[in-house]
C-alpha positions in Angstrom: -13.5 48.4 -32.7 -11.5 49.1 -29.4 -10.0 46.3 -26.9 -12.4 47.4 -24.3 -15.5 47.2 -26.2 -14.2 43.6 -27.4 -13.7 42.4 -23.7 -17.2 43.9 -22.8 -19.0 42.0 -25.6 -17.2 38.5 -24.7 -18.1 39.2 -21.0 -21.6 39.7 -22.0 -21.8 36.3 -24.2 -20.2 34.5 -21.1 -22.6 36.0 -18.8 -25.5 35.4 -21.1 -24.8 31.7 -21.2 -23.4 31.0 -17.5 -24.6 33.9 -15.4 -21.2 34.6 -14.3 -22.2 38.4 -13.3 -24.6 36.8 -10.5 -21.8 34.4 -9.4 -19.6 37.3 -8.9 -22.1 39.6 -7.1 -22.7 36.7 -4.7 -18.8 36.5 -3.9 -18.8 40.0 -3.5 -21.7 39.9 -1.3 -20.9 37.0 0.9 -19.4 37.7 4.3 -17.4 35.4 6.5 -18.1 35.5 10.3 -15.2 36.5 12.4 -14.6 34.8 15.9 -12.2 32.7 17.8 -13.0 29.7 15.9 -12.7 31.3 12.6 -9.2 29.6 11.8 -11.5 26.1 11.4 -12.8 28.0 8.2 -9.5 27.7 6.3 -9.5 24.2 6.6 -12.3 23.5 4.1 -10.3 25.5 1.1 -7.1 23.7 2.2 -8.7 20.5 1.6 -9.8 21.7 -2.2 -6.2 22.9 -2.7 -4.5 19.6 -1.7 -7.2 17.9 -4.1 -6.4 19.8 -6.6 -2.5 18.8 -6.3 -3.5 15.2 -6.3 -5.6 15.5 -9.5 -2.9 17.7 -11.3 0.4 15.2 -10.0 -1.8 12.3 -10.6 -2.2 13.2 -14.3 1.2 13.4 -14.7 2.2 10.2 -12.9 -0.7 8.2 -15.0 1.3 9.1 -18.2 4.2 7.0 -17.3 2.4 4.4 -14.9 1.8 0.9 -16.4 -0.8 -1.0 -14.2 0.4 -4.5 -15.2 2.4 -7.4 -12.8 5.5 -7.0 -14.9 5.5 -3.2 -15.5 4.0 -1.5 -12.4 7.1 -1.5 -10.2 9.2 -0.9 -13.1 7.2 2.1 -14.4 7.2 3.7 -10.5 11.0 3.2 -11.1 11.4 5.1 -14.2 9.3 7.6 -13.1 11.8 8.2 -10.2 14.8 7.9 -12.0 14.3 8.8 -15.7 11.2 11.3 -15.8 11.8 14.9 -15.8 11.3 15.7 -12.2 9.4 12.3 -11.7 10.6 11.8 -8.2 9.3 15.2 -6.9 6.1 14.6 -8.6 5.6 11.6 -7.0 6.6 12.7 -3.6 4.3 15.7 -3.8 1.3 13.3 -4.6 2.2 10.9 -1.8 2.5 13.5 0.6 -0.4 15.8 -0.3 -2.7 12.7 0.2 -1.5 12.3 3.8 -1.8 16.0 4.3 -5.6 16.0 2.8 -6.8 13.0 4.8 -5.5 14.5 8.0 -7.0 18.0 7.3 -10.2 15.9 6.4 -10.1 14.9 9.9 -9.5 17.9 11.5 -12.1 19.6 9.5 -14.8 16.9 10.6 -13.6 16.7 14.3 -13.6 20.8 14.4 -17.1 20.9 13.1 -18.3 18.1 15.3 -16.8 20.1 18.9 -18.4 23.3 17.5 -21.5 21.4 16.6 -21.5 23.1 13.0 -24.0 20.4 11.8 -27.0 21.3 13.5 -30.0 22.3 11.5 -30.1 23.0 8.6 -26.7 21.6 7.7 -27.2 18.0 8.5 -26.7 17.1 4.7 -23.7 19.3 4.6 -22.1 17.1 7.4 -23.2 13.6 5.7 -22.1 14.6 2.6 -18.4 15.5 4.3 -18.4 12.2 5.8 -18.7 10.2 2.6 -16.0 12.6 1.5 -13.7 11.3 4.3 -14.7 7.9 3.5 -13.9 8.2 -0.3 -10.3 10.0 0.8 -9.5 7.1 2.9 -10.4 4.5 -0.1 -8.3 6.6 -2.4 -5.3 6.2 0.0 -6.1 2.3 0.2 -6.4 1.7 -3.6 -3.2 4.0 -4.2 -1.1 2.2 -1.7 -0.9 -0.9 -3.7 -0.1 0.7 -7.2 3.7 0.8 -6.4 3.5 -3.2 -6.3 6.4 -4.1 -4.0 6.3 -6.4 -1.2 5.0 -4.2 1.4 2.0 -2.7 -0.4 1.3 -6.4 -1.8 1.2 -7.7 1.9 -0.6 -4.9 3.3 -3.4 -5.1 0.9 -3.8 -8.8 1.4 -4.1 -7.8 5.3 -6.8 -4.9 4.3 -8.7 -6.8 1.9 -9.2 -10.0 3.9 -10.9 -7.8 6.8 -14.4 -7.6 5.0 -14.3 -11.6 5.0 -15.3 -11.4 8.6 -18.7 -9.5 7.9 -21.4 -11.9 8.1 -23.0 -13.0 4.9 -21.8 -10.4 2.5 -18.0 -10.2 3.7 -16.7 -13.0 1.5 -18.3 -11.4 -1.7 -16.5 -7.7 -0.9 -13.2 -9.5 -0.5 -13.7 -11.0 -3.8 -15.1 -7.7 -5.4 -11.9 -6.1 -4.3 -9.5 -8.5 -5.0 -11.0 -9.8 -8.3 -10.6 -13.2 -7.0 -9.7 -15.5 -4.2 -6.3 -13.9 -3.8 -4.5 -10.5 -4.5 -3.2 -10.7 -8.2 -2.6 -9.1 -11.3 -6.4 -8.6 -11.4 -6.2 -6.7 -8.1 -3.7 -4.4 -9.3 -5.6 -3.5 -12.3 -9.0 -3.3 -10.2 -7.4 -1.2 -7.9 -6.1 1.4 -10.3 -9.5 1.6 -12.2 -10.8 2.3 -8.9 -8.1 5.0 -8.2 -8.2 6.9 -11.4 -11.8 6.5 -12.9 -14.5 5.0 -10.1 -13.4 7.3 -7.1 -12.9 10.7 -8.9 -16.3 10.5 -10.1 -17.9 10.1 -6.9 -15.7 12.8 -5.1 -16.4 15.1 -7.9 -20.1 14.6 -7.5 -20.1 14.8 -3.7 -17.8 18.0 -3.8 -20.3 19.5 -6.0 -23.2 19.0 -3.7 -20.9 19.8 -0.8 -20.1 23.1 -1.8 -23.5 23.9 -2.9 -24.8 23.1 0.5 -22.1 25.4 2.1 -22.7 28.3 -0.5 -26.6 28.1 0.1 -26.6 28.1 3.9 -23.6 29.9 4.7 -20.9 29.4 7.5 -22.0 28.7 10.9 -21.7 30.5 13.9 -20.6 29.2 17.4 -23.3 27.7 19.5 -22.5 30.2 22.3 -23.0 33.1 19.7 -26.1 31.7 18.5 -27.6 31.0 21.5 -27.2 34.5 23.4 -28.1 36.2 20.1 -24.7 38.0 20.0 -23.6 40.0 17.0 -20.5 38.8 15.2 -18.6 41.1 12.8 -18.1 39.9 9.4 -15.3 39.8 6.8 -16.0 40.3 2.8 -15.2 36.7 1.4 -13.9 38.7 -1.7 -11.3 40.0 -1.4 -10.6 39.8 2.1 -11.2 36.4 3.1 -9.8 34.9 -0.2 -6.4 36.9 0.4 -6.1 35.2 3.9 -6.5 31.8 2.5 -4.1 32.4 -0.4 -1.6 32.9 2.7 -2.5 29.8 4.0 -2.1 28.2 0.9 1.2 29.5 0.1 2.4 28.3 3.7 1.1 25.1 3.2 2.4 24.8 -0.2 5.7 25.6 1.2 5.8 23.0 3.7 4.5 20.6 1.3 7.3 20.6 -1.1 9.8 20.8 1.5 8.7 17.7 3.3 8.6 15.9 -0.4 12.0 16.9 -1.2 13.6 15.9 2.0 11.5 12.9 2.7 10.4 11.0 -0.6 8.6 7.8 -0.5 10.8 4.9 -1.0 10.2 2.2 -3.4 11.1 -1.7 -2.8 11.6 -4.5 -5.1 8.9 -5.8 -6.9 6.3 -7.7 -5.3 6.6 -11.5 -5.6 3.3 -13.2 -5.0 5.0 -16.5 -3.8 7.1 -14.9 -1.3 6.2 -14.8 2.7 4.9 -11.4 3.9 7.8 -9.2 5.5 7.7 -8.8 9.2 6.1 -5.4 10.7 3.4 -5.1 8.0 1.6 -1.9 8.9 -1.0 0.3 7.1 -0.6 4.0 6.2 -0.9 6.1 9.0 -4.5 6.8 8.7 -5.5 3.3 9.3 -3.3 2.5 12.0 -5.7 2.9 14.6 -8.3 0.8 13.0 -5.5 -1.7 12.4 -4.5 -1.4 16.3 -8.3 -1.9 17.3 -8.4 -5.3 15.5 -5.2 -6.4 16.6 -6.4 -6.1 20.4 -9.4 -8.1 19.9 -9.4 -11.7 21.1 -9.8 -14.4 18.9 -13.4 -15.4 20.2 -15.8 -13.5 22.1 -18.9 -15.6 23.5 -18.2 -18.1 20.6 -17.7 -15.2 18.2 -15.2 -14.5 15.7 -13.3 -11.6 17.3 -12.5 -9.8 14.1 -16.2 -10.0 13.3 -17.1 -8.3 16.5 -14.5 -5.7 15.9 -15.4 -5.0 12.2 -19.1 -4.9 13.2 -18.4 -2.4 16.0 -16.2 -0.2 13.7 -19.3 0.2 11.0 -21.6 0.7 13.9 -19.5 3.5 15.2 -19.0 4.9 11.4 -23.0 4.8 11.0 -23.3 6.9 14.3 -20.7 9.0 13.1 -22.5 9.6 9.8 -25.9 10.5 11.6 -24.5 12.6 14.5 -26.4 15.7 13.4 -29.6 13.8 14.0 -28.4 12.0 17.1 -27.0 15.5 18.9 -30.4 17.0 18.0 -30.2 19.1 21.4 -26.8 20.7 21.4 -27.4 23.0 24.4 -28.7 20.4 26.6 -26.9 17.4 28.8 -26.7 15.0 25.8 -25.3 17.7 23.3 -22.3 18.1 26.0 -21.9 14.5 26.5 -21.4 14.2 22.8 -18.6 16.7 22.6 -16.9 15.1 25.4 -17.0 11.9 23.1 -15.7 13.9 20.5 -12.6 14.7 22.6 -12.8 10.7 23.8 -12.4 9.6 19.9 -9.6 12.0 19.2 -7.5 10.8 22.4 -8.4 7.1 21.4 -7.3 7.1 18.0 -4.1 9.2 18.7 -3.4 6.5 21.5 -4.3 3.5 19.1 -2.0 5.2 16.3 1.0 5.7 18.6 0.9 2.2 20.4 0.6 0.9 16.9 3.8 2.7 15.4 5.6 1.6 18.8 
């Protein structure tokens, strides 16, 4: 029996059970529209690449990390100083998280501006907003794991914010902390969220998101669709995939370079009794929300200012989630106003972030 026959039999065995030939046929026949906005198509696969890097480096780190009060900070120090290439693995994990969240923001706002969420792609948008939320929670839970003074104080501030929500606020804060204050229980709870609970949710959502994209295809710009213009297309396999691989190669090069020259620091182990250090700030992707909360007055018409701010942020997120249904007439005046709102939100978020940094 020659090797070709063995390979054919193996292929047939897998095809009978997994339907691989149908998948490969779909990929060969799939085409990607080519126009001046095609650059935004690459952000989706880039997010998947960075998420894959997060998973791989996270597996490596969890072999050495110990989520206890006594060992959390020490285990990070051992990863950085004793584990083979541990410092670069931690640095890549840290920076790939920031890169991924940044590109998720870019991806969603490009969809908003291009109105690619219009019928029948509402579910694609909504699953993408959930993925953004889970990505932010990943960042928030991971921030505490080094267990140094800065991460402890920032987590105290962050977990105290839901307390302003009427009725359920105190319960949410206790759920996150595992009690009244940030303690070792909080560290264990955040570790569980970070490596067990959130990965399950993100894998399920990714499966739905990718399914919706493959089923509905990539949307055309609104101008092309309204005027019935024909758009040239590019075969997904191998042409578009090869172009994506060039983007991946450049991005990985930038990521590794940044990770080498700007590794994250590690402060001394957190002291639960020590006062909070000055200038506490969350990670950059929370800075605009942090600054919004800071500029609200203590009282607004006899209502706690923090409560008003948190409720406004919650309402804004709900509107963002249901945007495809709100922007149901994208070619009319309302649709144009909603596009302007997208640019206003971008400018506002950048301004608040810069203000907080300064």
